[in-house]
GUZA-750840 format. One record per residue (C-alpha): x, y, z. Coordinates in Angstrom, 1 decimal. Layout:
+--------+--------+--------+
!      u !      v !      w !
+--------+--------+--------+
!      X !      Y !      Z !
...
+--------+--------+--------+
END
This chain:
+--------+--------+--------+
!      u !      v !      w !
+--------+--------+--------+
!  116.0 !  -36.4 !  113.4 !
!  115.1 !  -34.2 !  116.4 !
!  112.4 !  -31.6 !  116.1 !
!  110.6 !  -29.6 !  118.7 !
!  106.9 !  -30.1 !  118.6 !
!  104.9 !  -26.9 !  118.2 !
!  108.0 !  -24.8 !  117.4 !
!  107.8 !  -22.3 !  114.6 !
!  109.1 !  -19.0 !  113.3 !
!  107.7 !  -15.6 !  113.1 !
!  108.6 !  -12.5 !  111.0 !
!  110.6 !  -11.2 !  113.9 !
!  113.2 !  -14.0 !  113.5 !
!  114.5 !  -12.2 !  110.4 !
!  115.7 !   -9.4 !  112.6 !
!  117.1 !  -11.7 !  115.2 !
!  114.3 !  -11.2 !  117.7 !
!  112.7 !  -14.7 !  118.1 !
!  109.5 !  -15.0 !  120.1 !
!  109.6 !  -17.3 !  123.1 !
!  109.4 !  -21.0 !  122.4 !
!  110.2 !  -20.5 !  118.7 !
!  113.2 !  -21.6 !  116.7 !
!  115.3 !  -18.7 !  115.5 !
!  116.3 !  -18.7 !  111.8 !
!  118.9 !  -16.3 !  110.3 !
!  117.5 !  -16.1 !  106.8 !
!  120.6 !  -14.3 !  105.5 !
!  122.9 !  -17.1 !  106.5 !
!  120.8 !  -19.9 !  104.8 !
!  122.7 !  -21.8 !  102.1 !
!  120.5 !  -21.7 !   99.0 !
!  122.9 !  -22.7 !   96.3 !
!  121.9 !  -21.5 !   92.9 !
!  118.5 !  -20.4 !   94.0 !
!  117.5 !  -16.8 !   94.7 !
!  116.3 !  -16.6 !   98.3 !
!  113.5 !  -14.1 !   97.5 !
!  110.0 !  -14.2 !   95.9 !
!  109.8 !  -14.1 !   92.1 !
!  106.9 !  -13.2 !   89.8 !
!  105.1 !  -16.0 !   88.2 !
!  104.5 !  -15.2 !   84.5 !
!  104.1 !  -18.4 !   82.6 !
!  105.0 !  -18.3 !   78.9 !
!  101.9 !  -19.1 !   76.9 !
!  102.8 !  -19.4 !   73.2 !
!  100.8 !  -22.4 !   72.0 !
!   97.1 !  -23.5 !   72.2 !
!   98.2 !  -26.4 !   74.4 !
!   99.8 !  -24.1 !   76.9 !
!   96.7 !  -22.0 !   76.9 !
!   94.5 !  -25.0 !   77.5 !
!   96.7 !  -26.2 !   80.3 !
!   95.5 !  -23.3 !   82.4 !
!   91.9 !  -24.5 !   82.1 !
!   92.9 !  -28.1 !   82.5 !
!   94.5 !  -27.4 !   85.9 !
!   91.3 !  -25.6 !   87.0 !
!   89.3 !  -28.6 !   85.8 !
!   91.4 !  -30.9 !   87.9 !
!   89.8 !  -29.3 !   91.0 !
!   86.5 !  -30.9 !   89.9 !
!   87.8 !  -34.4 !   89.1 !
!   86.7 !  -37.1 !   91.6 !
!   89.5 !  -38.6 !   93.7 !
!   89.5 !  -42.4 !   93.5 !
!   90.0 !  -42.8 !   97.2 !
!   86.7 !  -41.0 !   97.7 !
!   85.0 !  -43.9 !   96.0 !
!   87.0 !  -46.6 !   97.7 !
!   89.4 !  -45.7 !  100.6 !
!   91.6 !  -48.7 !   99.7 !
!   92.5 !  -47.2 !   96.3 !
!   95.3 !  -44.9 !   97.3 !
!   98.4 !  -45.8 !   95.2 !
!   98.9 !  -43.2 !   92.5 !
!   99.8 !  -44.5 !   89.1 !
!   99.4 !  -41.2 !   87.2 !
!   97.7 !  -37.8 !   87.0 !
!   97.6 !  -36.2 !   83.6 !
!   96.3 !  -33.2 !   81.8 !
!   95.2 !  -33.4 !   78.1 !
!   95.6 !  -30.2 !   76.2 !
!   95.4 !  -31.5 !   72.6 !
!   93.4 !  -34.3 !   70.9 !
!   96.7 !  -36.3 !   70.6 !
!   97.9 !  -35.8 !   74.1 !
!   96.2 !  -38.9 !   75.6 !
!   98.2 !  -41.1 !   73.2 !
!  101.5 !  -39.2 !   73.4 !
!  101.3 !  -39.8 !   77.2 !
!  100.2 !  -43.4 !   76.6 !
!   97.2 !  -43.0 !   79.0 !
!   94.5 !  -44.1 !   76.5 !
!   94.8 !  -47.0 !   74.0 !
!   95.9 !  -45.9 !   70.6 !
!   92.7 !  -47.3 !   69.1 !
!   90.8 !  -44.4 !   70.6 !
!   92.9 !  -41.7 !   68.8 !
!   90.3 !  -41.2 !   66.0 !
!   87.6 !  -40.4 !   68.6 !
!   89.5 !  -37.5 !   70.2 !
!   90.9 !  -36.2 !   67.0 !
!   87.7 !  -36.3 !   64.9 !
!   85.6 !  -34.8 !   67.6 !
!   88.2 !  -32.1 !   68.5 !
!   88.9 !  -32.9 !   72.2 !
!   89.6 !  -29.6 !   73.8 !
!   90.8 !  -30.4 !   77.3 !
!   90.9 !  -33.4 !   79.6 !
!   92.0 !  -34.6 !   83.0 !
!   92.9 !  -38.1 !   84.1 !
!   93.8 !  -40.0 !   87.2 !
!   94.5 !  -43.6 !   88.0 !
!   95.1 !  -45.2 !   91.4 !
!   95.2 !  -48.8 !   92.6 !
!   95.2 !  -50.4 !   96.0 !
!   98.2 !  -51.8 !   97.9 !
!   97.2 !  -55.5 !   98.0 !
!   98.8 !  -57.3 !   95.1 !
!   96.7 !  -60.4 !   95.8 !
!   93.4 !  -58.5 !   95.8 !
!   93.9 !  -55.9 !   93.2 !
!   91.5 !  -52.9 !   92.7 !
!   91.9 !  -50.2 !   90.1 !
!   90.0 !  -47.0 !   89.3 !
!   90.7 !  -44.7 !   86.4 !
!   88.6 !  -41.5 !   86.2 !
!   88.8 !  -39.1 !   83.3 !
!   86.7 !  -36.1 !   82.2 !
!   87.1 !  -35.0 !   78.6 !
!   85.7 !  -31.7 !   77.3 !
!   84.5 !  -31.4 !   73.7 !
!   83.3 !  -28.3 !   71.8 !
!   79.6 !  -29.2 !   71.9 !
!   77.2 !  -31.6 !   73.5 !
!   76.7 !  -33.3 !   70.1 !
!   80.4 !  -33.9 !   69.8 !
!   80.5 !  -35.5 !   73.3 !
!   77.6 !  -37.8 !   72.4 !
!   79.2 !  -38.8 !   69.1 !
!   82.5 !  -39.5 !   71.0 !
!   80.7 !  -41.8 !   73.4 !
!   79.2 !  -43.8 !   70.6 !
!   82.6 !  -44.1 !   68.9 !
!   84.4 !  -45.0 !   72.1 !
!   81.9 !  -47.7 !   72.8 !
!   81.9 !  -49.1 !   69.3 !
!   85.7 !  -49.3 !   69.2 !
!   85.7 !  -50.9 !   72.7 !
!   83.2 !  -53.6 !   71.8 !
!   84.9 !  -54.5 !   68.5 !
!   87.0 !  -56.7 !   70.8 !
!   85.5 !  -60.2 !   70.9 !
!   83.9 !  -61.6 !   74.0 !
!   82.8 !  -58.3 !   75.6 !
!   79.3 !  -57.9 !   77.1 !
!   77.3 !  -55.0 !   78.3 !
!   76.9 !  -54.0 !   82.0 !
!   73.9 !  -52.0 !   83.1 !
!   74.6 !  -49.2 !   85.5 !
!   71.5 !  -48.2 !   87.6 !
!   70.4 !  -44.7 !   87.1 !
!   72.6 !  -44.0 !   84.1 !
!   71.0 !  -45.2 !   80.9 !
!   73.4 !  -43.1 !   78.8 !
!   76.5 !  -44.8 !   80.2 !
!   78.0 !  -47.3 !   77.7 !
!   79.6 !  -49.9 !   80.0 !
!   81.1 !  -53.2 !   79.0 !
!   83.5 !  -55.9 !   80.3 !
!   85.2 !  -59.0 !   78.9 !
!   85.7 !  -60.8 !   82.3 !
!   83.7 !  -59.0 !   85.0 !
!   87.0 !  -58.1 !   86.7 !
!   87.5 !  -54.9 !   84.8 !
!   85.0 !  -52.7 !   83.0 !
!   85.1 !  -49.5 !   81.1 !
!   82.3 !  -46.9 !   80.9 !
!   81.7 !  -43.8 !   78.8 !
!   78.9 !  -41.4 !   79.5 !
!   78.1 !  -38.0 !   77.9 !
!   77.3 !  -35.2 !   80.2 !
!   76.8 !  -31.9 !   78.4 !
!   79.9 !  -31.2 !   76.4 !
!   81.9 !  -33.6 !   78.6 !
!   82.5 !  -37.3 !   78.5 !
!   83.0 !  -39.1 !   81.8 !
!   85.3 !  -42.1 !   81.4 !
!   85.5 !  -44.7 !   84.2 !
!   87.7 !  -47.8 !   84.1 !
!   87.3 !  -50.0 !   87.2 !
!   88.8 !  -53.2 !   88.4 !
!   87.8 !  -55.5 !   91.2 !
!   89.7 !  -58.5 !   92.7 !
!   87.3 !  -61.3 !   91.5 !
!   84.7 !  -61.5 !   88.7 !
!   81.7 !  -59.6 !   90.1 !
!   79.5 !  -57.7 !   87.6 !
!   77.4 !  -56.2 !   90.4 !
!   80.5 !  -54.8 !   92.2 !
!   81.8 !  -53.3 !   89.0 !
!   78.4 !  -51.7 !   88.2 !
!   78.3 !  -50.3 !   91.7 !
!   81.8 !  -48.7 !   91.6 !
!   81.1 !  -47.2 !   88.2 !
!   77.7 !  -45.9 !   89.2 !
!   79.0 !  -44.3 !   92.4 !
!   81.9 !  -42.7 !   90.5 !
!   79.6 !  -41.3 !   87.8 !
!   77.2 !  -40.0 !   90.5 !
!   80.0 !  -38.1 !   92.2 !
!   81.6 !  -36.9 !   89.0 !
!   78.3 !  -35.5 !   87.8 !
!   77.9 !  -33.7 !   91.1 !
!   81.4 !  -32.2 !   90.8 !
!   80.7 !  -31.0 !   87.2 !
!   77.6 !  -29.3 !   88.4 !
!   79.9 !  -26.9 !   90.3 !
!   82.2 !  -26.3 !   87.4 !
!   81.8 !  -23.5 !   85.0 !
!   83.9 !  -24.1 !   81.8 !
!   85.9 !  -21.1 !   80.6 !
!   85.6 !  -20.2 !   76.9 !
!   88.9 !  -20.7 !   75.3 !
!   89.1 !  -17.0 !   74.3 !
!   88.7 !  -16.0 !   78.0 !
!   91.4 !  -18.3 !   79.5 !
!   94.0 !  -15.6 !   79.6 !
!   91.7 !  -13.5 !   81.8 !
!   92.0 !  -16.1 !   84.5 !
!   94.4 !  -15.3 !   87.4 !
!   97.8 !  -16.9 !   86.8 !
!   98.9 !  -16.2 !   90.4 !
!   95.8 !  -16.2 !   92.6 !
!   96.5 !  -14.3 !   95.9 !
!  100.2 !  -14.3 !   95.1 !
!  100.6 !  -18.0 !   96.0 !
!  102.9 !  -18.7 !   93.1 !
!  105.4 !  -16.0 !   93.9 !
!  105.8 !  -17.6 !   97.3 !
!  106.8 !  -21.0 !   95.7 !
!  110.3 !  -21.9 !   94.7 !
!  110.8 !  -21.6 !   90.9 !
!  112.3 !  -24.4 !   88.8 !
!  116.0 !  -25.2 !   89.2 !
!  118.2 !  -22.7 !   87.4 !
!  119.7 !  -24.6 !   84.4 !
!  117.7 !  -27.7 !   85.1 !
!  118.3 !  -30.4 !   87.8 !
!  114.7 !  -30.9 !   89.0 !
!  113.5 !  -34.5 !   89.1 !
!  110.4 !  -33.7 !   87.2 !
!  110.4 !  -33.5 !   83.4 !
!  108.1 !  -30.5 !   82.7 !
!  106.0 !  -27.9 !   84.3 !
!  102.5 !  -29.0 !   83.1 !
!  101.2 !  -29.1 !   86.7 !
!  102.5 !  -25.6 !   87.6 !
!   99.8 !  -23.2 !   88.8 !
!   97.4 !  -22.5 !   91.6 !
!   95.1 !  -25.3 !   92.6 !
!   92.4 !  -25.9 !   95.2 !
!   92.7 !  -28.7 !   97.8 !
!   90.5 !  -31.0 !   95.7 !
!   92.9 !  -30.7 !   92.8 !
!   96.0 !  -31.1 !   94.9 !
!   94.7 !  -34.4 !   96.2 !
!   95.4 !  -35.9 !   92.8 !
!   99.1 !  -35.5 !   93.4 !
!   99.3 !  -36.6 !   97.0 !
!  100.8 !  -39.9 !   98.1 !
!   98.4 !  -40.4 !  101.0 !
!   95.1 !  -39.0 !   99.7 !
!   92.9 !  -40.2 !  102.5 !
!   95.1 !  -38.8 !  105.3 !
!   95.9 !  -35.6 !  103.3 !
!   92.2 !  -34.9 !  102.6 !
!   91.6 !  -34.9 !  106.3 !
!   94.8 !  -32.9 !  107.1 !
!   93.9 !  -30.3 !  104.4 !
!   90.5 !  -29.8 !  106.0 !
!   91.8 !  -29.8 !  109.6 !
!   94.5 !  -27.2 !  108.6 !
!   92.1 !  -25.0 !  106.8 !
!   94.1 !  -25.1 !  103.5 !
!   92.3 !  -23.1 !  100.9 !
!   94.9 !  -22.6 !   98.2 !
!   98.1 !  -24.4 !   96.9 !
!  100.7 !  -23.1 !   94.5 !
!  102.5 !  -25.8 !   92.5 !
!  105.8 !  -24.6 !   91.1 !
!  109.3 !  -25.9 !   91.6 !
!  108.3 !  -25.9 !   95.3 !
!  104.7 !  -26.6 !   96.4 !
!  103.2 !  -24.0 !   98.9 !
!  100.1 !  -24.7 !  101.0 !
!   98.2 !  -21.8 !  102.6 !
!   96.8 !  -23.0 !  105.9 !
!   94.6 !  -21.3 !  108.5 !
!   97.5 !  -20.3 !  110.9 !
!  100.9 !  -21.3 !  112.2 !
!   99.6 !  -24.1 !  114.4 !
!   97.7 !  -25.5 !  111.4 !
!  100.8 !  -25.2 !  109.2 !
!  102.8 !  -27.4 !  111.6 !
!  100.0 !  -29.9 !  111.7 !
!  100.0 !  -30.2 !  107.9 !
!  103.8 !  -30.4 !  107.8 !
!  103.6 !  -33.5 !  110.1 !
!  101.3 !  -35.3 !  107.7 !
!  103.2 !  -34.3 !  104.6 !
!  106.4 !  -35.9 !  105.9 !
!  104.8 !  -38.8 !  107.7 !
!  107.2 !  -41.7 !  107.2 !
!  105.9 !  -45.1 !  106.1 !
!  107.3 !  -48.4 !  107.3 !
!  110.1 !  -48.4 !  104.7 !
!  110.6 !  -44.6 !  104.6 !
!  113.6 !  -42.9 !  106.2 !
!  113.6 !  -39.6 !  108.1 !
!  116.4 !  -37.3 !  107.1 !
!  118.2 !  -34.6 !  109.1 !
!  116.9 !  -31.1 !  108.6 !
!  118.9 !  -28.7 !  106.5 !
!  121.5 !  -26.5 !  108.3 !
!  119.9 !  -23.5 !  109.9 !
!  116.4 !  -24.9 !  109.7 !
!  115.8 !  -26.9 !  112.8 !
!  112.0 !  -27.0 !  112.3 !
!  112.2 !  -28.3 !  108.7 !
!  111.3 !  -32.0 !  108.3 !
!  112.7 !  -34.2 !  105.6 !
!  112.1 !  -37.8 !  104.5 !
!  113.2 !  -40.3 !  101.9 !
!  110.3 !  -42.3 !  100.6 !
!  110.4 !  -45.9 !   99.5 !
!  108.8 !  -45.5 !   96.0 !
!  109.5 !  -42.8 !   93.5 !
!  106.6 !  -40.4 !   93.0 !
!  104.7 !  -41.0 !   89.8 !
!  104.2 !  -37.3 !   88.8 !
!  107.3 !  -35.5 !   89.9 !
!  109.7 !  -38.5 !   90.1 !
!  111.2 !  -37.7 !   93.5 !
!  112.0 !  -39.9 !   96.4 !
!  113.1 !  -37.2 !   98.9 !
!  111.2 !  -34.2 !  100.2 !
!  111.5 !  -31.5 !  102.8 !
!  108.7 !  -29.4 !  104.3 !
!  109.4 !  -26.0 !  105.8 !
!  106.9 !  -23.9 !  107.8 !
!  106.8 !  -20.1 !  107.8 !
!  103.7 !  -18.4 !  109.3 !
!  100.6 !  -19.9 !  107.8 !
!  102.5 !  -21.4 !  104.8 !
!  104.0 !  -24.8 !  104.3 !
!  106.5 !  -25.2 !  101.5 !
!  107.5 !  -28.6 !  100.1 !
!  110.6 !  -29.2 !   97.9 !
!  111.7 !  -32.5 !   96.4 !
!  114.7 !  -34.2 !   94.9 !
!  115.8 !  -37.6 !   93.6 !
!  118.4 !  -39.5 !   95.6 !
!  121.7 !  -40.4 !   93.9 !
!  122.4 !  -43.9 !   92.6 !
!  124.7 !  -44.5 !   95.5 !
!  121.9 !  -43.9 !   97.9 !
!  123.1 !  -40.5 !   99.0 !
!  120.8 !  -37.5 !   99.2 !
!  120.9 !  -34.9 !   96.4 !
!  122.6 !  -31.8 !   98.0 !
!  120.2 !  -29.6 !   96.1 !
!  117.4 !  -30.8 !   98.4 !
!  118.7 !  -28.8 !  101.3 !
!  119.4 !  -25.8 !   99.1 !
!  115.9 !  -25.9 !   97.9 !
!  114.5 !  -26.1 !  101.4 !
!  116.6 !  -23.2 !  102.5 !
!  115.5 !  -21.1 !   99.5 !
!  111.9 !  -22.0 !   99.9 !
!  112.0 !  -20.9 !  103.6 !
!  113.7 !  -17.6 !  102.6 !
!  111.2 !  -17.0 !   99.9 !
!  108.3 !  -17.4 !  102.4 !
!  110.0 !  -15.2 !  104.9 !
!  110.6 !  -12.4 !  102.4 !
!  107.2 !  -12.6 !  100.9 !
!  105.5 !  -11.4 !  104.1 !
+--------+--------+--------+
END
C-alpha cells in the first residue's frame, strides 16, 4: 500500500480546491454503499433500566485501571464488559456462577470489567480488574464478605495479606493465581491476578498496586444518581454524530451496541489492541474525546496529530497484512490483523483522517480470506460524514 507521509485533506477539498501538498478527495464520488454519507443524530433508545445504567457504566469505564498500567507485559485483551443488572456478570460468563447470589441479594447496580494476559504462553500473566457499584456502603461490605466466604469454601485455599489494605479479602489455592475483594465506599474492587510461577509475594504486590491505583481513580469519579442519568450528555460535543452508525439492516461484526457512546481516552484504552502504544499515542496526539458508534471517531489536537494517531492505529504486527486504501481515499490506511478482536469481533480495519478527527471502521473477513466489501463502503462513508460535519 502506498501512502504519502504527512498528506491530509482540508475542507476546501470538498469544493475541488485542494491545498498544496494535500490529497484531493471528491466526497460526492465516494462509494458508500448502503450508508448515508452525512452526519446523523445520536439518540439512543433507553427503554429499560439496563439501558439506562449502561450510560453510567460507560462513564465509569473511564475510571477503571488499565492492566498494562500495572504490568506493561499484560497487553492481550480477553474481554471488556459492562454490567447493567445483577445477573449480567453471569449472562456474560465473566464471573463464576457461584457468585450470583452476592450480586443479586445485594442489588448490584453497575459494574465494569476488563481482563488482559501477556503474550508469552510459557510465562503466563493475567490481570482481571473489576469495579462493582452497589446501592450503599453497607451493601458493598456485605458483598465482600459473601464473595470471600464463597471463594474460600473451596478446599485448599489460604489467605494472602496485602500491605496497606487490611480490608482486602485475598486468597489463593496455589500462589500462582489469587483473587481479592475490597470494599471502597459503595464500590467493590475485584482483582484477579496470575503470575508465571508460585510466588505469594509477587501476587500480593500486583494486587496491592492495582488496588492503590484503582482507589486513586475512584477518588476522581463522582457517581451519578440513577434518576439523574438521563441528564448526562448523550452526544458530548457532537462526537457521536460524527461517527458512522450501525450497518443498515445488520452486517456489522459486533453483536450489540453496549459500548456505544462518548468515552475519554482512559476508557477507550480498554478496547485497544495495543494499549501501551495507544496510551502514548493518545497523549502525543492530544486526544480528548472518542465517540464509539458503528465507527469510532477520535478527536485529536490538529491535523498533524490526527495523522500521527492514524499511523499507530493501523500499525501492522508481524503477521498482520496491510490492505489497499479504498477507492478515492488515498490517505486512508487499512490493515487485516492476525487475531479477531475480542470486543467487536473484527479482523479488518481502516482509519481515515479529516481535519483533527480520525475515524476507524471495521469488518470481518470472509471465510475464503477475501475482505468484506463493506469495509471500504464504511471507510468512505465515515470520511464523508467527517467532511460534512464541519
